[in-house]
N, C-alpha and C positions, 0 to 999 in steps of 0.2 A: 546147771553149771555148778560144779563142786570144786572147791579150792582147798588144797592141803598145806600149802606153805605161804609165806608172806608174798604178796603180789601187789603190784600197783596196776589198777585196771582203768583203762581209758576206753569206755565202751558206750554204745547206745544200744541197749538190749532190753528185751522183755523176757521175764522168767525169774525164778527164785535163785538166790545165791546162798550156798551153805558152806561154811568153813569152820575149822577148829583152830586157826592161827590168826595172823594179822592180815587184814585186807585194807587197801587204800583205794578209794574210788575217786576218779577224776572225770567221769563221764555222766551219762544219763541212764538210769536204771529204772525200769517199771517192773516192780515185783517185790516180794518180801525178801529180807536178808536176815540170815541166822548165822552169827559168829559167836559160837560158844564151844565148850568142851575142854578148854585148857585155861589155866590161870593167865596166860599171855594172849588169849583171844581178844582182839581189838579191831573194831571197824573205825576207819577214818574216812569221813566224807570231806574231801578236799574242797578248796574254795570255789572251783567252777563246776563241781559235781551237783547233780540233782537226783534225788531218790524219790520215786513215787511208790510208796509201799511201806509196810510196817517193818521195823528193825527190832531184832532181839539180839543183844550182844552182851558179853561179859563186860567189856569196856566200849564206850562209844565217844568219839571225838568228832564234832561237827564244825566245819568251816563253811560249808555250802548250804544247799537247800534240801530239806526233808519235808515231804508232804505225806505224813503218816505218823503213827505212834512209835515211840522208842521205849523199849522195855530192857532194863539193864539190872543185873544182879551185882554190878560193881559201880564204876564211876562213869558219869556222863559229863562231858565238857562241851559247852557251847562257846565257841570263840567269837570274836567281834563281828565277823562277817556271816555268822550262822543265821539261818531263818528256818524255824521249825513250825509247821502247821499241823499240830497234833499233840497228843498227851505224852508226858514223859514219866516213867516209873524208874526210880534210881535207888541206889544204896548211898552213894555220895554224889554231889553235884557241884560243878563250877560253872559260873556264867560270867563271861567278860562283858564289859561295857560295850554296847552296840549290838549285842546279840538280840535277836527277835524271837519271841515265843508266842504263838497264837494257840493256846491250849492250857491244860492244867498240868501241874507237877504233883507227884505223890511219892513219898518215900516208900520203897519196897519193904514189905513186912511190918508196916505201921500197924500197931494195935490201937483200935479206936476205943476210947473209954465208953463204958455203958452206963 
């Protein structure tokens, strides 16, 4: 499934999603999601959505459930209803009170002292 412009998706599907624009999910997806390629590329996992797979996105906003890792070169937002079971790599991060993270966070491009 390839998406080229902003869409709101309400699906229950298996397979990978690739887009270069804005994607809003409000269903259940089993597969990896790649939303990169432009400065405006953003994945929004809406409040009743559930993603089972890894996410790679320029920007990621989570209100629903993600079971998998999130890798972002930009901003990741976990809103109050978010539940993430996986690791998050980010450039900037915002977490609202009530969001749940079961995993580790690491800042992208962190240089570890030796």
